[in-house]
C-alpha positions in Angstrom: 18.2 5.5 345.9 19.3 5.5 342.5 23.0 5.6 341.9 23.9 6.6 338.2 26.6 5.3 336.2 28.1 4.6 333.1 30.2 2.1 332.0 31.5 4.2 328.7 35.0 5.4 329.7 37.6 3.2 331.7 40.3 5.3 333.5 43.2 3.5 334.3 41.9 3.1 337.5 38.8 0.9 336.5 41.7 -0.8 333.5 44.1 -1.8 336.7 40.5 -3.0 338.8 39.5 -5.2 335.4 42.7 -7.0 335.6 42.1 -8.9 338.6 40.6 -10.7 335.6 37.3 -11.7 334.2 39.0 -14.8 332.8 39.7 -16.7 336.1 37.0 -18.7 337.0 36.1 -21.5 339.2 35.8 -24.6 336.9 32.5 -25.7 338.8 30.1 -23.0 336.7 28.2 -21.2 339.4 24.7 -21.5 337.9 24.3 -25.2 338.6 26.0 -28.4 339.9 27.8 -29.0 336.9 31.5 -29.9 336.7 33.3 -28.4 334.0 35.8 -31.0 333.0 37.2 -30.0 329.5 37.9 -26.2 331.6 41.6 -26.8 331.6 44.2 -24.6 332.9 45.3 -22.5 329.8 47.6 -19.2 329.3 46.2 -19.2 325.9 44.0 -15.5 326.1 41.6 -16.1 323.2 40.5 -20.0 324.8 39.8 -17.8 328.5 37.5 -15.4 327.1 35.9 -17.9 325.0 35.2 -19.2 328.4 34.4 -16.3 329.9 31.6 -15.2 327.5 29.9 -18.6 327.9 30.6 -18.8 331.9 29.2 -14.9 332.2 26.2 -16.2 330.0 25.6 -19.0 332.8 24.9 -16.2 335.4 23.3 -12.8 333.7 22.0 -13.9 330.4 18.2 -13.8 330.3 18.0 -17.2 328.9 20.4 -18.7 330.9 18.5 -21.7 332.3 18.1 -23.0 328.6 22.0 -23.2 327.8 23.6 -26.5 328.0 27.1 -27.4 330.3 30.2 -26.4 329.8 31.2 -29.8 328.6 28.4 -29.7 326.1 28.7 -26.4 325.0 32.8 -26.1 324.8 33.4 -22.9 324.3 37.4 -23.1 323.4 35.9 -24.6 320.1 35.7 -21.0 318.2 39.0 -20.1 317.4 38.8 -20.6 313.4 38.6 -16.8 312.4 41.5 -14.7 311.3 40.5 -12.0 314.6 39.7 -12.7 318.5 36.4 -10.5 317.9 35.2 -12.8 315.2 36.1 -15.7 317.3 34.1 -13.9 319.9 31.0 -12.6 317.8 30.6 -16.6 316.9 31.0 -17.8 320.5 28.1 -15.2 321.6 25.9 -16.1 318.5 26.4 -19.8 319.0 25.4 -19.0 323.0 22.3 -17.4 321.5 21.3 -20.2 319.1 22.1 -23.2 322.2 19.6 -20.8 323.7 16.7 -21.7 321.3 15.5 -18.4 322.7 13.9 -14.9 321.2 17.5 -14.0 320.6 17.8 -16.4 317.7 16.4 -16.1 314.8 16.6 -19.2 312.2 18.6 -18.3 309.0 20.1 -15.2 310.5 23.7 -14.6 310.8 23.3 -12.4 314.0 21.6 -12.6 317.2 18.2 -10.4 317.6 19.2 -8.6 320.6 23.1 -9.1 322.1 26.2 -8.6 320.5 29.6 -8.1 321.3 31.6 -4.6 320.4 35.4 -3.7 319.9 35.4 -0.7 322.0 38.9 0.6 320.4 36.7 1.3 316.6 34.4 3.6 318.3 34.0 7.0 316.7 36.7 9.6 317.3 36.3 11.6 320.4 33.5 8.8 321.7 33.3 6.8 324.8 29.6 5.4 323.9 28.3 1.7 323.8 27.6 1.3 320.2 29.9 -0.2 317.9 31.6 1.9 314.7 30.2 -0.6 312.3 26.3 -0.1 313.1 26.3 3.5 313.7 26.4 6.9 312.1 25.6 9.0 314.9 26.6 7.0 318.4 24.8 7.4 321.5 27.2 10.0 323.4 25.8 11.9 320.4 29.4 11.5 318.4 28.8 11.3 314.3 31.8 10.1 311.9 30.2 10.7 308.2 29.2 12.6 305.7 26.0 12.9 308.0 23.0 10.9 305.8 21.0 8.0 306.2 20.5 6.7 302.9 17.7 4.0 302.3 17.0 2.0 299.4 13.5 1.7 298.1 12.4 -0.9 295.1 10.4 0.3 292.3 10.2 -3.5 291.0 9.1 -6.8 292.9 10.5 -8.6 289.3 13.9 -6.8 289.5 16.5 -5.4 291.6 15.5 -1.5 290.0 15.5 1.2 293.4 15.7 4.6 294.2 18.1 5.7 296.8 16.8 8.4 299.0 17.8 10.4 302.0 15.7 9.8 304.8 17.4 11.6 307.6 20.2 14.3 308.0 22.4 14.1 311.1 22.2 17.5 312.8 25.7 18.7 312.8 27.1 16.7 310.0 28.4 18.1 306.9 25.7 17.1 304.9 23.4 19.1 307.5 25.8 22.4 306.9 25.6 22.3 303.5 21.7 21.9 303.2 21.4 18.4 302.1 17.6 17.6 303.7 15.5 14.5 304.1 13.9 14.0 300.2 17.1 14.3 298.5 17.0 11.7 295.4 20.5 10.2 294.6 20.6 9.2 291.0 24.6 9.0 290.6 27.3 9.0 293.5 30.6 10.2 292.1 29.6 10.3 289.1 28.5 6.8 288.9 25.0 6.2 287.7 23.0 4.2 290.3 19.1 2.5 290.1 19.3 -0.1 288.3 20.4 -3.1 290.3 20.8 -2.5 293.7 23.3 -5.7 294.4 25.4 -5.5 291.1 25.8 -1.5 292.5 27.2 -2.3 296.3 30.5 -1.1 295.6 29.1 2.1 294.1 27.1 2.4 297.4 29.4 2.0 299.6 31.4 5.4 298.7 28.8 6.9 300.5 30.8 5.9 304.0 34.2 7.0 302.8 36.0 10.1 303.0 34.3 12.1 300.3 31.6 11.7 298.0 30.2 13.3 295.3 26.1 13.2 295.3 23.9 14.0 292.3 19.8 13.6 291.4 16.6 15.0 292.5 15.0 16.9 295.3 11.5 16.8 295.4 9.4 20.0 295.6 5.8 19.5 294.8 3.7 16.5 293.0 5.7 16.1 290.2 8.7 18.3 290.0 12.4 18.0 291.3 15.3 20.4 291.8 18.5 18.9 290.6 21.4 18.7 293.2 25.0 18.1 292.9 26.6 18.0 296.2 30.3 16.6 297.3 30.1 15.5 301.3 33.2 15.2 303.5 33.5 12.6 306.0 33.7 14.3 309.8 33.5 13.9 313.4 30.7 15.9 314.4 28.3 16.2 317.8 24.9 15.6 316.8 21.3 16.5 318.5 18.5 13.6 319.2 16.0 16.0 317.6 15.5 16.0 314.1 12.5 18.8 314.5 9.8 19.7 316.8 7.2 22.0 315.9 3.4 22.7 316.6 0.5 22.0 314.3 -2.6 24.2 314.9 -5.9 22.1 313.7 -9.0 24.5 315.1 -8.4 25.0 318.6 -6.0 22.0 319.2 -2.7 22.6 319.4 -1.1 19.2 318.8 2.8 19.0 319.3 5.4 17.1 316.7 8.8 15.7 317.8 11.0 13.8 315.6 13.8 12.1 318.0 16.3 10.2 316.7 17.8 8.2 319.4 17.8 7.7 323.4 21.3 8.9 324.2 23.4 9.8 326.7 21.6 12.3 329.3 24.3 14.2 328.6 23.7 14.8 324.8 19.5 14.4 325.4 18.1 15.6 327.8 18.5 19.7 327.5 17.3 19.8 323.9 14.3 17.6 325.0 13.4 19.8 327.9 13.7 22.3 325.5 11.4 21.0 322.9 8.5 20.3 325.8 9.1 23.7 327.2 8.0 24.7 323.8 5.1 22.7 323.7 4.1 23.9 327.0 4.2 27.6 326.1 2.0 27.3 323.0 -0.5 25.3 325.0 -0.1 21.8 323.1 -2.8 19.6 324.0 -1.8 16.5 321.9 1.2 15.0 321.6 3.1 13.2 318.0 6.1 11.2 318.4 8.0 10.6 316.0 10.0 7.3 316.7 10.3 5.7 313.3 14.1 5.5 313.1 14.5 5.5 316.8 16.7 1.8 317.9 16.6 2.9 321.4 19.6 3.7 323.8 19.6 4.4 327.2 16.6 3.7 329.8 17.4 6.5 332.1 16.6 9.0 328.8 13.7 7.0 327.6 11.8 7.3 331.1 12.6 10.8 331.1 10.7 11.3 327.9 7.6 9.2 329.2 8.0 11.4 332.7 8.0 14.8 330.1 4.6 13.2 327.8 2.8 11.9 331.2 0.0 14.0 331.9 0.3 15.9 335.6 -1.0 13.9 338.5 0.7 10.5 336.9 2.1 8.1 339.9 2.8 4.5 340.3 4.9 2.0 338.3 6.3 2.8 335.0 7.7 -0.3 334.3 9.8 -3.3 336.1 13.0 -4.7 335.2 13.5 -8.9 335.4 16.6 -10.2 335.8 16.7 -13.9 335.7 16.7 -15.7 338.7 20.3 -16.0 339.4 20.6 -12.4 339.4 17.4 -11.7 342.0 18.8 -14.0 344.1 22.0 -12.1 344.3 24.0 -15.3 343.5 25.6 -14.2 340.4 29.4 -14.1 341.7 30.9 -13.5 338.3 29.9 -10.3 338.6 32.6 -9.4 341.3 34.9 -9.2 338.1 33.1 -6.3 336.7 33.4 -2.7 339.0 31.1 -0.3 338.7 32.4 2.7 336.7 30.9 6.2 337.8 30.2 9.4 335.2 33.6 10.6 335.7 35.6 7.6 334.4 36.6 6.1 337.4 35.6 3.1 339.9 33.0 4.0 342.3 33.3 3.5 346.2 30.7 1.4 347.8 30.0 2.4 351.1 33.0 0.8 353.1 35.2 2.8 351.2 36.3 -0.6 348.7 36.2 -0.4 345.0 32.4 -1.1 344.2 31.6 -3.9 341.7 28.3 -5.2 340.0 28.0 -8.5 342.5 28.5 -7.1 346.4 26.8 -3.6 345.5 23.9 -4.1 342.9 20.7 -5.1 343.6 18.8 -7.4 340.9 15.9 -7.7 342.9 12.2 -7.2 341.4 11.8 -4.4 344.4 15.0 -2.7 343.6 14.6 -2.6 339.9 10.8 -1.3 339.9 11.0 2.3 338.4 8.2 5.0 338.9 6.5 8.1 337.1 8.1 10.9 338.7 6.1 14.0 336.3 9.0 16.2 334.5 8.4 19.6 332.7 5.4 21.8 332.5 2.9 20.0 329.8 0.8 18.4 331.9 -2.8 18.5 329.9 -2.2 16.1 327.2 -5.1 14.3 326.2 -3.6 12.2 323.4 0.0 10.9 322.1 0.3 9.2 318.9 3.5 7.4 318.4 5.2 6.9 314.7 6.7 4.1 314.2 8.5 1.2 312.1 10.2 -1.8 312.2 13.3 0.4 313.0 11.7 1.3 316.3 13.1 -0.8 319.0 13.7 -1.2 322.9 13.8 1.8 324.4 11.2 3.5 322.1 9.3 0.5 322.6 9.7 0.9 326.5 8.3 4.7 326.4 5.1 3.3 324.3 4.4 0.6 326.8 5.1 2.4 330.1 2.8 5.3 328.9 -0.1 2.7 327.8 -1.5 2.3 331.2 -1.9 5.8 332.4 -3.2 7.4 328.8 -4.4 7.4 325.7 -1.5 6.0 323.7 -2.2 5.0 319.8 0.7 3.9 317.0 0.7 4.3 313.4 3.0 2.6 311.2 4.8 -0.8 311.0 4.8 -2.8 313.7 8.0 -2.3 315.8 11.4 -4.4 316.3 10.7 -6.6 318.9 12.9 -5.6 322.0 11.7 -5.7 325.5 15.1 -7.1 326.9 17.6 -4.7 327.6 21.6 -5.1 329.1 24.5 -3.1 330.5 27.9 -4.1 328.9 30.5 -6.6 330.6 33.9 -5.8 329.5 36.8 -8.2 328.5 40.1 -8.3 327.9 39.8 -4.4 328.5 38.9 -4.0 325.2 35.5 -6.2 324.2 32.2 -4.4 325.7 29.9 -7.6 325.7 26.3 -6.7 325.6 23.7 -9.6 326.0 20.3 -9.9 327.1 19.9 -9.6 330.8 16.7 -8.2 331.5 13.1 -8.6 330.2 10.8 -4.9 331.2 6.9 -4.8 331.7 4.5 -1.8 332.3 2.6 -1.2 335.5 -0.1 -3.6 334.0 2.4 -6.4 333.7 2.0 -6.5 329.9 5.6 -7.3 327.7 6.6 -10.1 326.0 6.7 -8.3 322.5 8.8 -10.1 321.0 7.7 -9.7 317.9 6.9 -6.6 318.2 3.9 -4.1 319.1 1.5 -4.0 316.3 0.3 0.0 315.6 -3.7 0.8 315.5 -3.2 2.1 312.4 -0.9 -0.6 310.4 -0.4 0.4 306.5 -2.3 -2.0 304.7 -3.0 -3.0 301.1 -6.3 -0.5 300.9 -4.1 2.8 301.4 -1.4 2.9 298.6 -0.3 6.1 299.5 0.4 5.3 303.4 4.0 4.3 304.0 7.3 6.0 304.9 7.3 8.2 301.8 11.0 9.7 302.0 9.9 12.7 299.2 8.2 14.4 302.1 10.2 16.4 305.0 9.8 14.9 308.9 6.7 17.2 310.3 5.2 17.9 306.9 1.4 17.5 307.2 1.3 15.6 303.8 3.8 12.8 304.9 1.9 10.1 305.1 2.7 8.8 308.7 2.2 12.1 310.1 -0.9 13.1 308.3 -2.5 9.4 309.9 -1.3 10.5 312.9 -2.8 14.4 312.8 -5.8 12.6 311.6 -6.1 9.9 314.2 -5.6 13.1 317.0 -8.0 15.5 315.0 -10.9 13.3 313.3 -13.0 16.3 312.5 -10.5 17.3 309.8 -10.0 21.0 311.3 -8.2 22.9 308.9 -4.2 21.7 309.1 -1.4 24.0 306.6 0.7 21.7 304.7 3.8 22.0 303.0 3.9 20.2 300.3 0.9 18.5 297.8 0.1 14.9 297.7 1.0 12.2 295.0 1.7 9.1 295.1 3.8 9.5 291.5 6.8 10.9 291.1 9.2 11.9 288.3 12.9 10.9 287.8 14.2 12.3 284.8 11.3 12.4 282.8 10.0 9.2 283.6 7.3 8.2 286.4 7.8 6.2 288.6 5.4 4.4 290.9 6.5 3.5 294.5 5.6 -0.3 295.7 5.1 0.3 299.2 5.6 -3.3 299.9 9.1 -4.1 299.0 10.9 -1.5 301.0 14.2 -2.5 301.6 16.4 -1.9 304.5 19.3 0.7 304.9 22.3 0.2 302.5 24.2 -0.7 305.6 22.5 -0.4 309.2 22.7 2.9 310.8 20.7 3.1 313.9 21.7 1.9 317.1 19.4 -1.2 318.6 19.6 -1.7 321.9 18.1 -0.8 325.6 21.0 0.1 327.4 20.9 -0.1 331.6 23.8 1.9 333.4 22.1 2.2 337.0 22.6 -0.4 339.4 20.3 -0.5 342.8 23.0 -0.5 345.4 22.4 -3.2 348.1 21.1 -2.1 351.4 24.1 -2.5 354.3 
């Protein structure tokens, strides 16, 4: 039996439980027999929390066996930054670096998989496990911005000239309500022209994250023509659906369902809209699917599992995926997890079978058998022959989990760029009743034992130098049959080229203020600022058998 829990919102009772303190540890590191001679008694809160970060990692971090001893590492050395959070972030980064694992990439200033967040800075009204600085819409579906996903596209390999496009609009936001759509090419921000140098103009670009901003530019309407726009957008708090678009293409006798899914948000935010989309697909006789995850950085494992069950063919059975924790966790020896209470969906501490407060040591099972998840077909769409996933370097974790889990069960193809590469997940560890630590805890593999895609999953139909028009072209909206990724996905399913109505004409050149500009698709830039969560959160514990 699965127990569904959420560690997001802590009630007063939960906070009281936490106070029995994550910082009171034995001087002996539980992961081995070493003594911590330098872990001397102290009342300094920062020192104690730095201790906690390291001692938790020694027991629950996926690569814990690669970490040095407490005395060698000296976690209390990270005290030089101005804020507590900055010190803890530095500590966590160096834990990852010390592990010499895939979490650390040489030259990077952040870990690839693990991070820490201050829960007091989350979006208004949210209880999501998501750092506010890294998300426009969080995993509860709460937004707190003007509602656009702005991306820089370089137009030269020798200069910093660029075009700034709205690549997505968050449903429910002010931008959505005012009619802004993917494809807006922003030429001015608050009256200031942009596009010459993305570094020199960074302060202008930052205005997009303020309370009010006016954007001007052009919107692509056909091959080389634009319509001007000028709109003032206000930062608001709003609720957003994770579904950008669902529609059905008709190609001869085929019915191809298209779903663009933004994030694997909480079941409360995601399941109803997913079920609705697939009910629509079933009702229209869909035979094939295109699942667009190009900007989906992941989220909740339970939501990913539900999507996989909606996609899977009728009669599917057996293992979907397995979560593998480290040896200490699997053996039930991660005693430090006594300090982490299990919080229910109502925000209160769960009770175990004995009526006592449950915690993540006494009342959770990290064995392979207890963390093997099986297919349980959902919905009425059961005759899908092919599924094509549209992916990019922003496609991560829970998105990759869905793809990898379905590969042994049906015909799966990928179109786009190599994915992010995150086969590991976590659940939060809370410190000081304020900071949630999300460190890589487990790796996932499918029923065939396939996983380990730390460098990403390579698409079957990748971008290449021979197809200069094949890239994430923001001039076309999601679900447009002429948008390059969508067009490629359609051609994979529909190799006979049965007629598919298109919403726009093709063209690799665009006109901006009367001047033609050629995209350099080999120089596509990353977002101006991070706008999607990247991670895989497991909020279900398998209770230990009495």
